[in-house]
KOLFILO-731790 format. One line per field, with one value per residue (C-alpha): residue in one letter; x negated, y negated, z negated. Coordinates in nm, 2 decimals. Last residue first. Layout:
code = (a ...)
px = (X ...)
py = (Y ...)
pz = (Z ...)
This chain:
code = (x x x x x x x x x x x x x x x x x x x x x x x x x x x x x x x x x x x x x x x x x x x x x x x x x x x x x x x x x x x x x x x x x x x x x x x x x x x x x x x x x x x x x x x x x x x x x x x x x x x x x x x x x x x x x x x x x x x x x x x x x x x x x x x x x x x x x x x x x x x x x x x x x x x x x x x x x x x x x x x x x x x x x x x x x x x x x x x x x x x x x x x x x x x x x x x x x x x x x x x x x x x x x x x x x x x x x x x x x x x x x x x x x x x x x x x x x x x x x x x x x x x x x x x x x x x x x x x x x x x x x x x x x x x x x x x x x x x x x x x x x x x x x x x x x x x x x x x x x x x x x x x x x x x x x x x x x x x x x x x x x x x x x x x x x x x x x x x x x x x x x x x x x x x x x x x x x x x x x x x x x x x x x x x x x x x x x x x x x x x x x x x x x x x x x x x x x x x x x x x x x x x x x x x x x x x x x x x x x x x x x x x x x x x x x x x x x x x x x x x x x x x x x x x x x x x x x x x x x x x x x x x x x x x x x x x x x x x x x)
px = (-8.27 -8.59 -8.80 -8.59 -8.87 -9.17 -9.46 -9.37 -9.25 -9.55 -9.78 -9.64 -9.73 -10.06 -10.13 -10.02 -10.23 -10.53 -10.51 -10.47 -10.78 -11.02 -10.86 -10.93 -11.29 -11.35 -11.23 -11.53 -11.77 -11.66 -11.69 -12.04 -12.16 -12.04 -12.20 -12.53 -12.52 -12.47 -12.75 -12.98 -12.90 -12.90 -12.55 -12.46 -12.37 -12.21 -11.98 -11.88 -11.83 -11.61 -11.42 -11.39 -11.28 -11.02 -10.85 -10.86 -10.63 -10.64 -10.93 -10.90 -10.87 -10.60 -10.40 -10.15 -10.03 -9.75 -9.58 -9.40 -9.71 -9.91 -9.64 -9.65 -10.01 -10.05 -9.80 -9.50 -9.23 -8.97 -8.94 -8.68 -8.90 -8.88 -9.07 -9.12 -9.27 -9.39 -9.52 -9.76 -9.84 -9.96 -10.10 -10.37 -10.56 -10.93 -11.08 -11.23 -11.34 -11.47 -11.65 -11.79 -11.96 -12.32 -12.32 -12.22 -12.48 -12.64 -12.56 -12.37 -12.21 -12.13 -11.99 -11.74 -11.63 -11.58 -11.40 -11.19 -11.09 -11.07 -10.77 -10.51 -10.57 -10.68 -10.29 -10.42 -10.74 -10.76 -11.07 -10.95 -11.13 -11.22 -11.63 -11.72 -12.08 -12.04 -11.76 -12.05 -12.31 -12.15 -12.07 -12.45 -12.51 -12.23 -12.45 -12.77 -12.72 -12.52 -12.85 -13.02 -12.78 -12.76 -12.59 -12.44 -12.33 -12.22 -12.03 -11.95 -11.65 -11.69 -11.47 -11.10 -10.90 -10.54 -10.59 -10.94 -10.99 -11.32 -11.45 -11.52 -11.60 -11.76 -11.89 -12.02 -11.86 -11.91 -11.77 -11.44 -11.52 -11.50 -11.45 -11.38 -11.18 -11.19 -11.01 -11.15 -10.93 -10.81 -10.41 -10.30 -10.26 -9.89 -9.77 -9.46 -9.13 -8.87 -8.60 -8.77 -8.57 -8.68 -8.43 -8.28 -7.96 -7.92 -8.27 -8.33 -8.00 -8.11 -8.46 -8.30 -8.08 -8.35 -8.49 -8.19 -8.21 -8.57 -8.47 -8.14 -8.41 -8.47 -8.56 -8.34 -8.17 -7.81 -7.72 -8.04 -7.87 -7.52 -7.70 -7.90 -7.62 -7.40 -7.66 -7.75 -7.37 -7.27 -7.21 -7.60 -7.57 -7.28 -7.41 -7.70 -7.54 -7.64 -7.43 -7.18 -7.29 -7.43 -7.60 -7.79 -7.92 -8.02 -8.22 -8.35 -8.54 -8.61 -8.78 -8.66 -9.00 -8.90 -8.58 -8.59 -8.43 -8.12 -7.97 -7.83 -7.72 -7.87 -8.20 -8.25 -8.26 -8.43 -8.74 -8.79 -8.80 -9.05 -9.22 -9.27 -9.60 -9.77 -9.64 -9.34 -9.63 -9.88 -9.71 -9.60 -9.24 -8.98 -8.64 -8.32 -8.40 -8.09 -8.21 -8.08 -7.79 -7.93 -8.27 -8.31 -8.07 -8.31 -8.62 -8.41 -8.37 -8.70 -8.77 -8.53 -8.70 -9.05 -8.92 -8.74 -9.05 -9.29 -9.05 -9.06 -9.49 -9.75 -10.06 -10.38 -10.66 -11.01 -11.29 -11.59 -11.78 -12.07 -12.18 -12.12 -11.75 -11.59 -11.28 -11.14 -10.78 -10.61 -10.29 -10.03 -9.70 -9.78 -9.78 -9.54 -9.68 -9.58 -9.62 -9.59 -9.23 -9.32 -9.62 -9.38 -9.28 -9.63 -9.72 -9.47 -9.58 -9.94 -9.82 -9.66 -9.97 -10.19 -9.95 -10.02 -10.38 -10.67 -11.01 -11.31 -11.20 -11.27 -10.93 -10.94 -10.57 -10.56 -10.22 -10.25 -10.13 -10.05 -10.07 -10.43 -10.56 -10.53 -10.64 -10.50 -10.62 -10.57 -10.18 -10.03 -9.70 -9.34 -9.03 -8.65 -8.62 -8.49 -8.73 -9.05 -9.27 -9.64 -9.85 -10.18 -10.50 -10.59 -10.89 -10.89 -11.05 -11.24 -11.04 -10.90 -10.54 -10.38 -10.63 -10.41 -10.08 -10.17 -10.25 -10.61 -10.66 -10.86 -11.07 -10.90 -11.18 -11.32 -11.43 -11.76 -11.86 -11.54 -11.57 -11.83 -11.61 -11.38 -11.58 -11.58 -11.23 -11.20 -11.46 -11.27 -10.95 -11.09 -11.24 -10.88 -10.72 -10.97 -10.91 -10.60 -10.27 -9.98 -10.02 -10.07 -9.75 -9.53 -9.25 -8.92 -9.00 -8.75 -9.00 -9.19 -8.91 -8.76 -9.13 -9.11 -8.80 -8.82 -9.15 -9.44 -9.23 -9.05 -9.46 -9.57 -9.24 -9.26 -9.67 -9.58 -9.37 -8.94 -8.79 -8.42 -8.42 -8.80 -8.69 -8.37 -8.57 -8.85 -8.56 -8.37 -8.04)
py = (-10.68 -10.67 -10.98 -11.12 -11.35 -11.40 -11.14 -10.94 -11.23 -11.43 -11.08 -11.10 -11.41 -11.42 -11.13 -11.26 -11.58 -11.40 -11.18 -11.48 -11.66 -11.34 -11.34 -11.71 -11.60 -11.33 -11.55 -11.75 -11.52 -11.39 -11.73 -11.79 -11.44 -11.53 -11.85 -11.67 -11.44 -11.66 -11.89 -11.59 -11.49 -11.12 -11.04 -10.69 -10.65 -11.02 -10.90 -10.58 -10.82 -11.03 -10.70 -10.61 -10.96 -10.96 -10.58 -10.76 -11.02 -11.35 -11.47 -11.87 -11.94 -12.16 -11.93 -12.16 -11.96 -12.06 -11.75 -11.65 -11.70 -11.45 -11.21 -11.24 -11.22 -10.93 -10.71 -10.64 -10.69 -10.90 -11.17 -11.24 -11.07 -10.71 -10.66 -10.33 -10.02 -10.18 -10.50 -10.25 -10.04 -10.33 -10.45 -10.17 -10.19 -10.06 -9.99 -9.65 -9.69 -10.04 -9.89 -9.63 -9.87 -9.84 -9.44 -9.35 -9.58 -9.31 -9.57 -9.31 -9.17 -9.47 -9.60 -9.33 -9.41 -9.79 -9.68 -9.46 -9.75 -10.03 -9.85 -9.60 -9.70 -10.08 -10.18 -10.49 -10.52 -10.58 -10.49 -10.48 -10.74 -10.50 -10.61 -10.92 -10.83 -10.51 -10.61 -10.85 -10.58 -10.33 -10.57 -10.62 -10.24 -10.22 -10.51 -10.38 -10.02 -10.19 -10.36 -10.07 -9.85 -10.12 -10.44 -10.53 -10.86 -10.94 -11.20 -11.39 -11.59 -11.86 -11.85 -11.88 -12.10 -12.05 -11.78 -11.70 -11.49 -11.38 -11.32 -11.07 -10.98 -10.67 -10.72 -10.44 -10.09 -9.87 -9.56 -9.66 -10.04 -10.23 -10.53 -10.53 -10.75 -10.75 -10.98 -10.95 -10.98 -11.29 -11.37 -11.01 -10.74 -10.72 -10.40 -10.28 -10.30 -10.21 -10.37 -10.68 -10.91 -11.27 -11.48 -11.56 -11.44 -11.24 -11.16 -11.07 -10.82 -10.65 -10.61 -10.43 -10.25 -10.10 -10.03 -9.80 -9.61 -9.51 -9.37 -9.20 -9.01 -8.96 -8.68 -8.80 -8.49 -8.60 -8.45 -8.63 -8.91 -8.86 -8.74 -9.07 -9.26 -9.06 -9.13 -9.50 -9.57 -9.85 -10.22 -10.29 -10.13 -10.26 -10.63 -10.56 -10.45 -10.16 -9.94 -9.81 -9.43 -9.41 -9.75 -9.59 -9.30 -9.56 -9.76 -9.44 -9.33 -9.65 -9.73 -9.88 -9.87 -10.28 -10.41 -10.59 -10.28 -10.28 -10.60 -10.92 -11.02 -11.36 -11.22 -10.97 -11.28 -11.51 -11.21 -11.17 -11.54 -11.60 -11.31 -11.38 -11.58 -11.31 -10.98 -10.95 -11.06 -10.87 -10.52 -10.45 -10.42 -10.49 -10.38 -10.35 -10.62 -10.74 -10.80 -11.03 -10.97 -11.08 -11.09 -10.77 -10.59 -10.66 -10.54 -10.21 -10.16 -10.15 -9.93 -9.69 -9.68 -9.67 -9.35 -9.20 -9.25 -9.13 -8.78 -8.73 -8.69 -8.94 -8.74 -8.95 -8.94 -9.06 -9.26 -9.34 -9.62 -9.54 -9.72 -9.40 -9.37 -9.69 -9.63 -9.67 -9.53 -9.43 -9.36 -9.01 -8.99 -8.68 -8.89 -8.98 -9.23 -9.58 -9.72 -10.13 -10.11 -9.87 -10.05 -10.18 -9.83 -9.73 -9.97 -9.92 -9.56 -9.67 -9.90 -9.56 -9.35 -9.56 -9.58 -9.21 -9.30 -9.23 -9.22 -9.40 -9.71 -10.06 -10.01 -10.11 -9.99 -9.87 -9.82 -9.58 -9.71 -9.40 -9.57 -9.44 -9.42 -9.79 -9.76 -10.08 -10.29 -10.43 -10.44 -10.78 -10.78 -10.77 -10.56 -10.64 -10.29 -10.38 -10.70 -10.50 -10.82 -10.84 -11.13 -11.21 -11.16 -10.82 -10.54 -10.35 -10.02 -9.95 -9.77 -10.08 -10.13 -10.21 -10.51 -10.64 -10.53 -10.77 -11.06 -11.22 -11.62 -11.62 -11.31 -11.02 -10.86 -10.54 -10.29 -10.12 -10.49 -10.50 -10.20 -10.48 -10.75 -10.53 -10.44 -10.82 -10.88 -10.60 -10.74 -11.07 -10.91 -10.75 -11.04 -11.21 -10.93 -10.94 -11.34 -11.27 -11.30 -11.41 -11.82 -11.75 -11.61 -11.91 -11.79 -11.84 -11.88 -11.63 -11.39 -11.42 -11.37 -11.10 -10.91 -10.90 -10.75 -10.51 -10.39 -10.20 -10.06 -10.40 -10.57 -10.29 -10.38 -10.70 -10.66 -10.43 -10.74 -10.78 -10.98 -11.12 -11.32 -11.45 -11.59 -11.74 -11.92 -12.00 -12.14 -12.34 -12.27)
pz = (-11.15 -11.37 -11.43 -11.70 -11.79 -11.55 -11.58 -11.26 -11.07 -11.18 -11.08 -10.72 -10.66 -10.82 -10.62 -10.32 -10.34 -10.46 -10.12 -9.91 -10.06 -10.01 -9.64 -9.61 -9.75 -9.48 -9.21 -9.27 -9.31 -8.95 -8.83 -8.97 -8.83 -8.48 -8.48 -8.58 -8.34 -8.08 -8.21 -8.23 -7.86 -7.79 -7.87 -7.88 -8.26 -8.26 -7.98 -8.20 -8.54 -8.26 -8.22 -8.61 -8.64 -8.41 -8.52 -8.89 -8.74 -8.56 -8.60 -8.56 -8.94 -9.08 -9.29 -9.50 -9.81 -10.00 -10.22 -9.87 -9.67 -9.93 -9.89 -9.50 -9.49 -9.76 -9.57 -9.76 -9.46 -9.31 -9.58 -9.86 -10.15 -10.25 -10.58 -10.79 -10.65 -10.33 -10.51 -10.72 -10.47 -10.25 -10.59 -10.53 -10.88 -10.91 -11.22 -11.20 -10.82 -10.85 -11.19 -11.00 -10.71 -10.83 -10.91 -10.56 -10.42 -10.14 -9.88 -9.68 -9.96 -10.13 -9.77 -9.77 -10.12 -10.00 -9.73 -9.89 -10.11 -9.86 -9.66 -9.81 -10.18 -10.07 -9.97 -10.10 -10.33 -10.69 -10.93 -11.28 -11.52 -11.83 -11.80 -11.60 -11.52 -11.42 -11.18 -10.98 -11.03 -10.90 -10.56 -10.57 -10.54 -10.28 -10.10 -10.13 -10.00 -9.73 -9.62 -9.63 -9.45 -9.17 -9.07 -9.39 -9.55 -9.89 -9.94 -10.29 -10.28 -10.54 -10.88 -10.83 -11.09 -11.15 -11.38 -11.40 -11.07 -10.99 -10.63 -10.37 -10.07 -9.86 -9.50 -9.28 -9.41 -9.10 -8.93 -8.85 -8.83 -9.16 -9.31 -9.70 -9.95 -10.33 -10.60 -10.93 -11.22 -11.50 -11.51 -11.55 -11.30 -11.40 -11.54 -11.29 -11.45 -11.20 -10.94 -10.87 -10.61 -10.46 -10.35 -10.05 -10.12 -9.82 -9.79 -10.15 -10.14 -9.79 -10.00 -10.32 -10.05 -9.88 -10.23 -10.29 -9.98 -10.10 -10.45 -10.28 -10.12 -9.71 -9.47 -9.19 -9.03 -8.99 -9.30 -9.47 -9.37 -9.51 -9.83 -9.84 -9.78 -10.06 -10.29 -10.23 -10.28 -10.02 -10.09 -10.00 -9.64 -9.60 -9.65 -9.45 -9.14 -8.94 -9.16 -8.99 -9.00 -8.67 -8.74 -9.07 -8.86 -8.57 -8.83 -9.02 -8.71 -8.53 -8.90 -9.24 -9.44 -9.51 -9.39 -9.08 -8.86 -9.11 -8.93 -9.10 -8.73 -8.83 -9.01 -8.70 -8.48 -8.71 -8.75 -8.38 -8.28 -8.59 -8.45 -8.13 -8.15 -8.30 -8.39 -8.16 -7.88 -8.00 -8.02 -8.40 -8.34 -8.66 -8.56 -8.35 -8.12 -7.88 -7.50 -7.29 -7.05 -6.68 -6.73 -6.97 -6.72 -6.43 -6.62 -6.71 -6.39 -6.30 -6.58 -6.46 -6.10 -6.23 -6.44 -6.14 -5.95 -6.21 -6.22 -5.87 -5.86 -5.79 -5.75 -5.92 -5.70 -5.89 -5.78 -6.00 -6.03 -6.28 -6.60 -6.78 -6.63 -6.49 -6.32 -5.93 -5.89 -5.60 -5.54 -5.44 -5.28 -4.98 -4.67 -4.42 -4.14 -4.08 -4.45 -4.43 -4.59 -4.84 -5.01 -5.32 -5.35 -5.36 -5.60 -5.86 -5.85 -5.86 -6.22 -6.33 -6.28 -6.44 -6.77 -6.79 -6.86 -6.63 -6.78 -6.82 -6.84 -6.68 -6.44 -6.05 -5.87 -5.55 -5.37 -5.04 -4.72 -4.53 -4.19 -4.03 -4.42 -4.50 -4.87 -5.05 -5.29 -5.66 -5.60 -5.56 -5.65 -5.55 -5.53 -5.42 -5.38 -4.96 -4.99 -5.09 -5.14 -5.11 -5.29 -5.11 -5.28 -5.19 -5.18 -4.86 -4.85 -4.51 -4.21 -4.01 -3.87 -4.24 -4.21 -3.94 -4.05 -4.36 -4.18 -4.11 -4.12 -4.44 -4.41 -4.68 -4.83 -4.71 -4.96 -5.12 -5.30 -5.43 -5.65 -5.85 -5.85 -6.00 -6.27 -6.36 -6.35 -6.58 -6.88 -6.81 -6.87 -7.20 -7.29 -7.30 -7.48 -7.72 -7.77 -7.82 -7.52 -7.67 -7.64 -7.27 -7.25 -7.43 -7.63 -7.55 -7.16 -7.04 -6.92 -7.24 -7.50 -7.26 -7.25 -7.59 -7.65 -7.39 -7.55 -7.38 -7.09 -7.04 -7.02 -6.76 -6.54 -6.56 -6.47 -6.17 -6.04 -5.99 -5.77 -5.78 -6.10 -6.11 -5.72 -5.82 -6.06 -5.86 -5.68 -5.91 -5.99)
């Protein structure tokens, strides 16, 4: 085994521990080289890391940097906080890492972490507990276990003392043992995961693993609790679930504390058949949207709708994507009025979204109140059709979920936008709002408009695909 591989197997770092705690399977993919670690970092995460580095430089002004020829023990003889860039090891516990800093404290050697946020989190205590253990060989006097956090509160650097309890150390040791077990034995996923690795570059490996084992964790709406319940009934395999009676399965799950109906179990079975036989399954005669409709997609923050996109679809032809940008209340009202006029100009056409009942429509309703434009969007609300709800109640495909991205990809849509998802789009819009350069604002706006157009095309592809299944001969199975 190469020396670097031996080192990786023997020592555990704080980052290893944190990544494993977040998602054991994602940790295993990245740590084992199955997924490139850099590919898993979104632009939002990269920006957050960059901001964190900038904040650390502010804190560094009051700390002692490590001189080039000084040893760590030399620095512990002083009184000032020391920022570190040297890897430390605890060979007895096989831990390694670089804490942001230490407070010598006459031999106390208290770990310091620097976080650009206003208050501590539970994870901060675990990180400090890890570094407390890492620093044990350098500690020369007994002291209560604690760590120091430097946080940012209202643009000020704030120091917080964090008490480290026996429970923190028990959890750290369990996570470190988990890292070692993952490296030794691998990690078997038991379902889909929303973490950035499993949703992004690790998605293909995760789905392939679940498909190969025909695991029910891949089925839509089967979360961790139902997965555990089905496994307890020896129904963790697709084929076993398909062969079972849905009423009996529902009854036995309810006895075990899982509130589920026979109808829901039957839908799991339809999805399992789709995956086993690699074909779409329609199990109810949903009402198709039709060849002609208006596709609508919104971009918004929790406080405001900032972009409305809509396109009239006529069979295989898609009209131009109308995009209405809104930076303030007046622009929002103009955008809502423009959307209402587009809908009014196409009487009788359904207004179609994906998962709009729980997302776009409540936002549109609130935006209409904010802008005083309720009359403008009345027809939009009245003629709305949620294509996700239609698919959920009628169709299962040979893909893991029913998100618009997965459904559109199943029907051949290839996404080429540089914006990864809605969360990143929201962050980019925040960057646009804060930018002072007109050139930067224009560039961000162009990127977001391009992303929005791709979202509309993706929506149209998904709607057309589901509609074709519901409109085809013998569509119910």
